[in-house]
C-alpha positions in Angstrom: 0.0 0.0 0.0 2.8 2.4 0.8 4.5 1.7 -2.6 1.2 2.7 -4.3 1.0 5.8 -2.2 4.6 6.7 -3.0 3.9 6.3 -6.7 0.8 8.6 -6.5 2.8 11.1 -4.6 5.4 11.1 -7.4 2.7 11.6 -10.0 1.3 14.5 -7.9 4.6 16.2 -7.3 6.1 15.9 -10.7 5.2 18.9 -12.8 4.9 18.7 -16.5 7.5 21.1 -18.0 6.0 24.2 -19.4 7.9 23.6 -22.7 6.0 20.4 -23.3 2.6 22.0 -23.0 3.7 25.0 -25.0 5.0 22.7 -27.8 1.8 20.8 -27.8 -0.4 23.9 -28.0 1.7 25.4 -30.8 1.8 22.2 -32.8 -1.9 21.7 -32.6 -2.5 25.4 -33.6 -0.1 25.2 -36.5 -1.5 21.9 -37.7 -5.1 23.2 -37.5 -4.1 26.3 -39.5 -2.4 24.3 -42.2 -4.8 21.3 -42.4 -7.4 23.0 -44.6 -4.8 24.0 -47.1 -3.7 20.4 -47.4 -7.3 19.1 -48.1 -8.7 21.9 -50.3 -7.6 20.3 -53.6 -9.0 16.9 -52.7 -12.3 17.7 -51.0 -13.3 21.2 -52.1 -16.2 22.4 -50.0 -16.1 19.4 -47.7 -12.7 20.6 -46.5 -14.4 23.0 -44.1 -16.4 20.1 -42.5 -13.3 17.9 -42.1 -11.2 20.8 -40.8 -13.8 21.8 -38.2 -14.2 18.3 -37.0 -10.4 17.6 -36.8 -9.7 21.0 -35.1 -12.4 20.4 -32.6 -11.1 16.9 -31.8 -7.5 18.0 -31.4 -8.4 21.0 -29.3 -10.6 18.8 -27.1 -7.7 16.3 -26.7 -5.4 19.2 -25.8 -7.8 20.5 -23.2 -8.3 16.9 -21.7 -4.5 16.5 -21.5 -4.2 19.8 -19.6 -7.0 18.8 -17.2 -5.4 15.4 -16.5 -2.0 16.8 -15.7 -3.0 16.9 -12.0 -5.4 14.1 -11.2 -5.3 14.6 -7.4 -7.3 17.5 -5.9 -10.9 18.6 -5.2 -11.9 19.9 -8.6 -14.7 18.4 -10.6 -12.6 16.2 -12.9 -10.1 15.0 -10.2 -10.1 11.6 -8.7 -12.6 11.2 -5.8 -9.9 10.2 -3.3 -12.1 10.8 -0.2 -14.8 8.5 -1.6 -12.2 5.8 -2.5 -10.7 5.9 1.0 -14.2 5.8 2.5 -15.0 2.6 0.5 -11.7 1.0 1.5 -12.3 1.8 5.1 -15.8 0.3 5.0 -14.5 -2.8 3.3 -11.6 -3.3 5.8 -13.9 -2.7 8.8 -16.3 -5.3 7.4 -13.5 -7.8 6.9 -12.5 -7.5 10.6 -16.2 -7.6 11.7 -16.1 -4.1 13.1 -19.6 -2.8 13.8 -18.6 0.9 13.7 -18.9 1.4 9.9 -18.7 5.0 8.7 -21.4 6.3 6.5 -20.8 5.5 2.8 -20.1 8.6 0.7 -22.7 9.1 -2.0 -22.6 11.5 -5.0 -24.2 14.9 -4.6 -27.0 16.2 -6.9 -24.5 16.8 -9.7 -23.2 13.2 -9.4 -19.8 14.4 -7.9 -18.0 12.5 -5.3 -15.7 14.7 -3.2 
């Protein structure tokens, strides 16, 4: 258990260098700007449709990657560590036949576990 905790702490405490995210943002931007020019001769008017879809997908993946850089915290898209620990505690107490079980954490009205 302590080895897993150490691994999670390393993930949490290792920042992604700014140069990597900057390179990713610029590469996606340049590709999305050049992509329509590469397709215009082959697809004509449909180039706009293909370009918009591809640009949306790449920008969404870029936003997801930025969001997943730090999976530990209390923001909406972070891992629900308190709920995971609560479930582990309940399971362990049930295994040792402890009658003092904590209340199980349930999602709020927006289906978020804190």
